[in-house]
C-alpha positions in Angstrom: 171.3 79.2 184.4 174.9 79.0 183.1 175.6 80.4 179.7 176.4 76.8 178.1 177.0 76.7 174.4 176.3 73.6 173.0 176.3 73.9 169.3 179.1 75.4 166.5 176.6 77.5 164.7 175.5 81.2 164.6 178.0 82.3 167.3 180.8 83.9 164.8 181.2 87.1 163.0 178.7 88.0 160.1 180.9 88.4 157.0 179.3 90.7 154.5 178.7 89.0 151.0 181.5 90.3 148.6 184.2 91.0 151.5 186.0 88.3 149.2 184.1 85.9 146.8 184.7 83.2 149.7 181.5 84.6 150.9 179.3 84.8 147.4 176.1 83.4 147.0 175.7 81.0 144.3 179.5 80.4 144.0 180.1 77.7 141.3 183.6 75.9 141.7 185.5 72.9 141.1 185.9 72.1 145.0 184.1 72.8 148.1 186.0 71.7 151.5 184.5 71.7 154.9 186.8 72.1 157.5 189.8 74.6 158.0 192.3 72.4 160.3 195.1 70.2 159.0 193.1 68.4 156.5 191.3 71.3 155.1 194.1 73.7 154.9 196.7 70.9 153.2 194.0 70.0 150.9 193.2 73.6 149.5 197.3 74.3 149.3 197.6 71.2 147.0 194.3 71.7 144.9 194.9 75.1 144.4 198.5 74.0 143.0 196.8 71.7 140.6 194.6 74.6 138.9 191.3 73.6 141.0 189.1 76.4 142.2 188.8 75.5 145.8 186.8 76.9 148.7 187.0 76.0 152.2 183.8 76.6 154.5 184.6 76.8 158.4 182.2 77.3 161.2 184.8 78.7 163.3 186.6 82.2 163.1 190.0 81.2 162.0 192.2 78.4 160.8 193.2 75.3 163.0 190.3 72.8 163.1 190.4 71.6 166.8 193.0 74.0 167.8 190.5 76.8 167.0 187.8 75.3 169.3 190.2 73.8 172.0 191.1 76.7 174.3 190.4 74.7 177.8 193.1 75.0 180.5 196.2 72.7 179.3 194.9 72.0 176.2 198.0 70.8 174.2 198.7 68.2 171.7 200.1 64.6 172.4 202.4 63.9 169.7 205.7 65.5 169.5 207.1 67.7 167.1 208.2 67.7 164.4 206.1 64.8 163.7 202.8 66.9 164.4 203.2 69.2 161.6 203.1 69.2 157.9 205.7 67.7 155.9 205.5 70.7 153.3 209.0 72.2 153.1 208.0 75.7 152.6 205.9 75.7 156.0 208.7 73.8 158.3 211.8 75.6 157.1 211.2 78.7 158.8 209.5 77.5 161.7 210.6 76.3 165.3 208.6 75.2 168.3 209.2 76.4 171.9 208.5 72.7 173.4 208.2 69.3 172.5 204.6 68.9 173.0 203.1 72.3 172.1 200.0 74.0 173.7 196.9 75.4 171.9 198.4 78.9 171.8 201.4 77.6 169.8 199.5 75.5 167.7 197.4 78.6 166.8 200.6 80.5 166.1 201.5 77.5 163.9 198.3 78.0 161.7 199.0 81.5 161.6 202.5 81.1 160.0 201.1 78.4 157.5 198.7 81.3 156.3 201.8 83.8 156.1 203.5 81.1 154.2 200.6 79.4 152.1 198.2 82.3 151.6 195.0 80.4 152.4 192.8 82.6 154.0 191.9 84.4 150.9 189.9 81.2 149.9 188.4 80.4 153.0 185.0 81.5 154.3 184.9 81.4 158.2 182.2 81.6 160.3 180.3 79.6 157.6 178.5 76.5 158.8 177.2 73.9 156.4 173.5 72.7 157.1 173.0 70.6 153.9 174.3 69.0 150.7 172.8 67.1 147.9 174.2 65.9 144.7 172.6 67.5 141.3 172.7 64.1 139.3 171.6 66.1 136.4 174.1 68.9 136.7 176.7 66.6 138.2 177.1 69.1 141.1 177.3 69.3 144.9 174.7 71.9 146.1 175.8 73.1 149.5 173.7 75.0 151.8 175.0 77.2 155.0 173.2 78.0 157.9 173.2 81.9 156.7 171.3 81.2 153.8 174.0 80.9 150.8 174.3 78.0 148.1 177.4 77.1 146.6 177.8 74.4 143.8 181.0 72.0 143.1 182.0 69.1 141.2 183.7 68.0 144.2 182.7 67.9 148.0 185.3 67.2 150.6 184.7 67.0 154.3 187.9 67.8 156.4 185.8 68.2 159.4 187.9 65.6 161.8 186.7 63.2 164.2 185.9 65.3 166.8 183.2 67.8 165.3 180.0 67.2 167.4 180.4 67.6 171.4 178.6 64.9 173.5 176.5 66.6 176.3 175.4 64.1 179.2 171.4 64.0 179.6 171.3 64.8 183.3 168.2 66.7 184.7 168.6 70.3 185.8 171.9 71.1 183.3 170.3 74.5 182.9 169.6 75.1 186.6 173.5 75.5 187.9 173.8 78.7 189.3 177.5 78.7 188.6 179.8 78.6 185.5 179.7 75.8 183.4 181.2 75.1 179.8 182.0 71.9 177.5 185.7 71.8 177.2 185.6 72.1 173.4 183.4 75.5 174.2 185.7 77.1 176.4 185.8 80.8 176.1 188.3 82.7 174.6 189.1 84.9 177.5 189.2 82.1 179.8 187.8 81.2 183.3 189.4 82.4 186.7 189.8 79.3 188.9 191.7 80.9 191.4 189.9 80.2 194.8 187.1 78.7 193.3 185.3 75.3 193.9 185.9 73.3 190.5 184.1 70.1 189.3 185.8 68.3 186.5 183.4 65.6 184.8 185.5 63.1 182.8 189.0 61.8 182.7 189.8 61.2 179.2 193.0 63.3 177.9 190.8 66.7 178.1 189.7 66.0 181.7 193.6 64.9 182.8 194.7 68.2 181.3 192.1 70.3 182.6 192.5 69.1 186.4 196.4 69.1 186.1 196.2 72.7 185.0 193.2 73.7 187.5 194.1 71.8 190.7 197.4 74.1 191.2 195.3 77.1 191.5 191.6 75.8 192.4 190.6 76.3 196.2 189.0 72.6 195.5 189.3 70.4 192.7 186.9 67.6 192.5 187.3 65.2 189.5 184.7 62.8 188.7 185.9 59.6 187.2 183.9 56.8 185.2 186.5 55.1 184.1 190.7 55.6 185.3 192.9 57.0 182.4 195.9 54.8 182.1 198.1 57.8 181.6 201.5 57.7 180.4 204.5 60.1 181.2 204.6 63.2 178.7 208.6 64.0 179.5 207.6 67.4 178.3 211.0 69.8 177.4 212.1 72.9 176.2 213.3 73.2 172.5 215.7 75.6 171.0 215.6 77.1 167.6 219.2 76.1 167.4 218.7 72.4 167.8 215.8 72.4 165.8 217.4 74.2 162.6 220.2 72.0 162.9 218.1 69.1 163.1 215.9 70.5 159.8 218.5 68.4 157.2 216.8 65.2 158.6 213.1 66.4 158.1 212.5 65.1 154.8 213.6 61.5 156.0 211.5 62.2 159.4 208.5 62.8 157.4 209.0 59.5 155.1 210.0 57.4 157.9 206.7 58.1 159.7 204.5 56.6 156.8 206.1 53.3 157.8 205.4 53.1 161.3 201.8 51.6 162.6 200.7 55.0 164.1 202.6 57.4 161.9 205.0 58.4 164.7 208.6 58.1 164.9 208.6 54.8 166.6 207.2 51.3 166.1 206.2 48.2 168.0 209.5 46.1 168.8 209.9 42.8 166.7 209.7 40.6 169.7 206.9 39.3 171.9 206.3 39.8 175.8 207.2 36.3 176.8 210.4 36.3 174.4 211.9 38.2 177.2 212.9 37.1 180.8 211.2 39.0 183.5 214.2 40.9 184.2 214.8 41.8 180.2 211.0 42.8 180.3 211.0 45.0 183.0 214.3 46.6 181.9 212.4 47.0 178.3 209.3 48.5 179.9 211.6 51.0 181.9 213.4 52.4 178.9 209.9 53.0 177.2 209.0 54.7 180.3 211.6 57.0 180.8 211.5 58.1 177.0 208.1 59.1 177.6 205.1 59.9 175.1 203.3 57.1 173.6 206.3 54.7 173.4 204.9 52.5 176.2 201.8 52.0 174.2 203.2 52.1 170.5 206.9 51.0 170.8 206.6 48.2 173.1 206.1 44.4 172.4 204.3 43.4 169.4 201.9 41.2 170.9 200.8 43.7 173.9 197.4 44.6 171.7 196.6 40.9 170.8 197.4 38.7 173.7 195.6 39.3 177.3 198.4 37.5 179.3 200.9 40.0 177.6 198.7 42.9 178.2 198.4 42.3 181.7 202.3 42.4 182.1 202.3 45.9 180.6 199.2 47.0 182.8 201.2 45.6 185.8 204.1 47.8 185.3 201.8 50.9 184.7 200.2 50.3 187.9 203.1 49.8 189.8 204.8 53.2 188.4 201.6 55.0 188.8 200.7 53.9 192.4 203.6 54.6 194.1 203.1 58.3 193.0 199.8 58.6 195.0 199.7 58.6 198.9 196.2 58.3 199.9 195.3 54.7 199.4 191.5 55.5 198.6 192.8 57.8 195.8 195.1 55.2 194.6 192.6 52.6 194.0 190.6 54.9 192.2 193.2 56.5 189.9 195.5 53.5 189.3 193.8 50.3 190.6 195.5 46.9 191.0 192.9 45.2 188.6 192.8 46.6 185.1 189.4 48.3 184.2 190.0 47.3 180.7 193.1 46.0 178.7 195.8 48.4 178.7 195.8 50.6 175.7 192.4 49.7 174.3 191.6 53.2 175.3 193.7 56.1 174.2 196.1 56.9 177.2 196.5 60.8 178.0 200.2 61.7 178.7 200.4 63.5 181.8 203.2 65.9 183.6 202.0 65.7 187.2 198.7 64.9 187.3 199.1 61.8 189.9 201.3 63.7 192.1 198.9 66.5 192.5 196.1 64.1 194.1 198.5 64.5 197.1 197.2 68.0 197.7 194.3 68.5 200.0 192.3 70.1 197.8 192.2 67.6 195.0 189.6 64.7 195.4 188.4 62.0 193.0 185.1 60.3 193.0 184.3 56.9 191.2 181.1 57.7 189.5 180.9 54.1 188.1 180.1 52.9 191.5 178.0 56.1 192.5 176.8 57.8 189.2 175.8 61.2 188.8 171.8 61.4 188.7 171.4 65.4 188.2 172.9 68.8 188.2 171.2 71.0 190.9 171.6 75.2 191.6 174.3 74.5 193.8 176.4 71.6 192.0 176.3 67.8 191.0 174.1 65.2 192.9 174.9 61.7 192.9 173.2 58.5 193.3 173.9 58.2 197.2 172.2 61.6 197.8 175.8 63.3 198.3 175.4 67.0 197.0 179.1 68.4 195.7 178.7 71.9 195.9 181.2 73.9 193.0 181.3 77.1 191.4 182.6 75.7 188.3 181.9 72.7 186.0 184.0 71.4 183.5 182.2 69.2 181.1 185.1 66.9 179.7 182.5 64.6 178.5 184.0 63.8 175.0 182.6 63.8 171.5 180.3 61.8 169.2 183.3 60.7 167.8 184.0 59.8 163.9 180.5 59.8 162.6 178.9 62.6 164.8 180.1 65.8 163.0 179.2 63.9 159.2 175.8 62.9 160.4 174.9 66.2 161.8 175.6 68.3 158.7 172.3 67.5 156.7 174.1 65.2 154.0 171.8 63.4 151.7 172.7 60.6 149.2 171.3 60.6 145.8 168.2 59.0 146.8 167.0 61.5 149.3 168.4 59.6 152.4 170.1 61.6 154.9 173.5 60.3 156.1 172.2 60.2 159.8 169.7 57.7 158.5 172.1 55.5 156.4 174.4 55.2 159.3 171.8 54.5 162.1 172.6 50.8 162.2 176.4 50.9 161.3 178.9 53.1 159.5 179.7 52.1 156.0 182.4 53.6 153.6 185.0 52.7 151.0 188.5 53.1 152.3 187.3 55.4 154.9 187.1 58.0 152.4 184.0 57.5 150.1 180.3 56.7 150.5 178.0 55.0 148.3 175.1 57.1 147.1 177.6 60.3 147.5 179.3 60.7 144.1 182.5 62.6 144.2 182.1 63.2 147.8 185.4 62.6 149.8 186.1 62.7 153.5 189.1 62.2 155.7 190.0 61.7 159.2 187.1 60.1 160.1 185.4 56.8 160.4 186.9 53.7 159.4 190.2 55.7 158.2 193.5 55.1 160.7 192.4 58.4 162.3 192.3 57.6 166.2 195.3 54.9 165.9 197.6 57.5 164.0 199.4 60.7 164.5 196.7 63.4 162.7 199.1 64.9 160.3 200.4 61.6 158.8 196.9 60.1 158.6 195.6 63.1 157.0 198.4 63.7 154.2 198.1 60.0 153.4 194.6 60.4 153.0 194.2 63.9 151.4 197.2 62.7 148.9 195.2 59.7 147.8 191.9 62.1 147.5 193.9 64.6 145.3 195.4 61.6 143.1 191.9 60.2 142.6 190.5 63.6 141.5 193.1 63.9 139.2 193.0 60.7 137.9 189.5 61.1 137.2 190.1 64.1 135.1 192.6 62.4 133.1 190.5 59.5 132.3 187.3 61.4 131.5 185.3 59.8 134.3 182.4 61.9 135.5 181.8 60.8 138.8 183.4 58.3 141.6 181.0 56.3 143.6 181.9 53.2 145.6 179.5 50.0 145.2 177.5 49.0 148.2 179.7 45.6 147.7 182.9 47.8 148.0 181.6 49.4 151.4 180.5 45.9 152.6 183.9 44.7 151.9 185.8 47.6 153.5 183.5 47.4 156.6 184.0 43.7 157.1 188.2 44.1 156.4 188.0 46.9 159.4 186.0 44.6 161.6 188.1 41.6 161.1 191.4 43.5 161.5 189.9 44.7 164.8 188.7 41.5 165.9 191.8 39.9 166.2 193.2 42.7 169.0 191.9 43.2 172.2 190.4 46.5 171.1 186.6 45.1 170.8 186.5 43.9 174.5 186.7 47.5 175.8 183.7 49.9 176.1 185.3 53.1 174.3 184.9 55.8 172.1 187.0 53.7 169.3 183.8 51.2 169.3 181.2 54.2 169.5 180.2 52.9 173.0 180.7 56.4 174.5 177.2 57.5 173.0 173.9 56.2 173.9 172.2 54.7 171.4 175.2 54.5 169.1 176.0 51.2 167.3 178.7 49.3 168.8 181.3 48.9 166.2 185.2 49.4 165.5 185.0 52.8 163.8 188.9 52.8 163.0 191.2 51.0 160.5 193.4 49.1 163.0 195.9 47.7 160.4 198.4 50.7 160.3 199.1 53.3 158.4 201.7 51.5 156.1 199.2 48.9 155.1 196.2 51.4 154.9 198.4 53.3 152.5 199.2 50.3 150.3 195.5 49.5 150.5 194.7 52.9 149.1 197.4 53.3 146.5 196.4 49.8 145.1 193.3 51.3 144.0 194.6 53.9 141.7 196.6 51.7 139.0 
C-alpha cells in the first residue's frame, strides 16, 4: 500500500505552548490570519505597522504558502520576476533572483529573506490547522479552534489560504492497493523521489503535470503521461539573471509595481488595442511570432483584445499555437494527442502552462502519452494503472497531478460557520456567494483574499494579493475610525456581485470550456464562474469605490 498523504493536518511538529505566545491557548487579539503565504505575510506586516495585535495560523511548517507545499520535481512559478514578488521596498532592495522564472527552492529562499527583513515568524503559529470558526455576536469576536485543541479569539478573522488549499484525489478503486510509490504533487516528500531507471506514470497535464513530466522524462526508464485534455502550453523562455542587471534595474521597480496595477492580469504587459482581423494575415503572423518569441504568457495576455471574446479570432490563435507545437513532435500519434489540429477548447480558456522542452521530450523512446478521455482510467492495481479497454500500464511510481478543489474547497474545509450556525460548506453547496470576493454575508468582520470571485486565477498572484490586502486593511482602518462594530455585507450585495461576476464572464469564451475556472474539475461541484474576469484595474476601482 502506498504511503499517500491526502490531508494537511496532523503532520507537522508539535510546538510546546509557551514556546512563543503565538502558540498560547486562549489567545485574545485583534486579528487572526490563516495562511503564511504571500497574502498572510503581507497582511501581518501591514497590520502590525498600524498597531493591530495580529497572529497568523499556518498548517505548514514554514513560510511560503503554495511554495512550502509544492516540492515536486520541476515546480516553479509561471510569472516572471520582478513581477512575482512584493512591492515592499525594504524587501526587494536587497534581493536578486538567479533566473527569470524561479523554482520552488529559490522561492523558499525568498520567503526566508522576507523573514530576515520583516521579522514575521515571531507572530506565526506553524503546524496549526484551523478546524472551526464561529462569530460570538455578544462578544463581537471570532472564536477559532485548531486541530490540536487550542482556542483563540479575535475581532477580525482573515483567510489567506489561497485558491489551491484543498487537493483533489480521484475516486478510482484500488488507490490504496498500489505496491509502488504514489504521491499527490502537492504532498511531494521533502527528500524527493528517485526516478532514475524507474517506470513513472504522471496522471494529469495541468501545469503541474507538465512540469513533472518535463523534469522526470530526462531520467526515468519510462515516462507515461495520462492526459485527459491537452495542455496548450506556451514557451517559457527561461533565462539566467545577473545580480548586476537586476540591481541596475531597481530604480525602475517602483514604476514596475505601479504599472502592474494598470494591466488586465497584473503583469507587465496587456492586450493589444486591436482586434485579430484588423491585421492582414501577414501582419497577424508577424504579431503572433513576436509574442511567441517573447515567451511567457504574452501569447495569451498580450495578444489581440478580441481573442477571448470571439471564436473566429480565437481559432486564429489556436491555429498558430498548433502549427508551432506540432512541428516539434515527430510521432504522428503523439502529435495528434498532444497538439491536435482541432482545438479541444477555446484557446486560453484553460490556463496554459509554460514549458521549456515538454514537446521535444516526447521524441524520446521512453516518453509516451495516453488519451484517457477516450480510454479512461478505471482503477489502480498493485502493479499499475488499468484502463477501460483492459490495458494495464505497469509502473513503479505514480505522480498524481490531479489538481485541487480550487477557489472554494479550502474555505469550505475549515469548519467555518455563519452567525446562524450554518457551515460555509452548506451555504456554498449550490453556488458561491460573496461581496467583492473578499467578504461573506453572515460572517461579520471576516475577510478572505486570493479566492473565489476575485481576479485570482486571471491574475498575477502578488498583484492580486496586494490589491485585496490593501483594501482589507483600509476597510479595518475605516471601521475603526468611524466607530463601526462590524462589517457584514448584505445578501443583496452578494447577489449583485455574483451577477456581476457572471455577466462579465458570459461576455467571454470562458463559460464554454469545462475547467477549474468554472468549478468543472470536481464531480458534483456547481458549475459557475469562480473568478472576476473584469481585470485588475476595474476590480481595483470597484473595491476602492466602496470606501468613500
